[in-house]
C-alpha positions in Angstrom: 0.0 0.0 0.0 2.8 2.4 0.8 4.2 2.0 -2.7 0.8 2.9 -4.2 0.7 6.1 -2.1 4.2 7.1 -3.3 3.0 6.4 -6.9 0.0 8.7 -6.3 2.3 11.4 -4.9 4.7 11.1 -7.9 1.9 11.3 -10.4 0.6 14.4 -8.7 4.1 15.9 -8.5 4.2 16.0 -4.7 7.6 15.9 -3.0 7.7 13.8 0.1 10.4 14.3 2.7 11.1 12.7 6.0 12.3 15.4 8.5 12.4 16.0 12.2 9.1 17.5 13.3 8.1 17.8 16.9 4.5 18.5 16.2 2.5 18.0 14.1 3.5 14.6 12.8 3.2 15.7 9.2 2.5 18.8 7.1 1.1 19.4 3.6 2.6 22.5 2.0 1.7 24.1 -1.3 2.1 27.5 -3.0 -0.3 26.5 -5.7 2.5 25.3 -8.0 4.7 23.1 -5.9 3.4 20.7 -3.3 5.4 19.0 -0.5 4.5 16.5 2.3 6.8 16.5 5.3 6.6 13.4 7.6 8.3 13.2 10.9 11.4 11.0 10.6 10.8 9.6 14.1 7.8 7.7 12.8 9.0 4.2 11.9 5.9 2.0 11.7 4.9 1.4 8.1 1.2 1.4 8.9 1.5 4.8 10.7 3.4 6.2 7.7 0.6 5.0 5.4 -2.1 6.5 7.6 -0.3 9.9 7.7 0.5 9.8 3.9 -3.1 9.0 3.1 -4.3 12.0 5.2 -1.7 14.4 3.7 -2.5 13.3 0.1 -6.2 14.0 0.9 -5.3 17.6 1.7 -3.7 17.8 -1.8 -6.9 16.4 -3.3 -9.4 18.6 -1.6 -7.2 21.7 -1.3 -6.6 23.7 1.9 -8.0 26.9 3.2 -5.1 29.2 4.1 -5.1 29.5 7.8 -2.8 32.5 7.9 -5.6 34.7 6.6 -7.7 33.9 9.6 -6.4 36.5 12.0 -8.5 35.8 15.0 -7.6 32.7 17.0 -11.2 31.4 16.8 -11.3 31.7 13.1 -7.9 30.1 12.7 -9.1 27.0 14.7 -12.3 27.0 12.5 -10.2 27.1 9.3 -8.0 24.3 10.6 -11.0 22.2 11.6 -12.6 22.7 8.1 -9.4 21.6 6.4 -9.2 18.5 8.5 -12.8 17.6 8.0 -12.6 17.9 4.2 -9.4 15.9 4.1 -10.8 13.1 6.3 -14.1 13.0 4.2 -12.0 12.6 1.0 -9.9 9.9 2.6 -12.9 7.9 3.7 -14.6 8.2 0.2 -11.5 7.6 -2.0 -8.8 5.7 -0.2 -10.4 3.5 2.4 -12.2 0.8 0.5 
């Protein structure tokens, strides 16, 4: 399954890097042209890496609402929650079968 996820990322031109992250365990970054997924290098279990990669790929598929434009803390949390909900919904509908 992990190979399939890396193939999806390659097809979508998404760079994947394992780096030291304290928190969160992974990040999806994009500037609208280039996309990158960062996964904490301390995570070793293949099933955990698969779970994380599925989630981050779903952010690529559904897009992300830019949290930095949400100036108030409440709105920033709301934007974050909306991004996470959309990503999980896509993941359930497309990747978990």
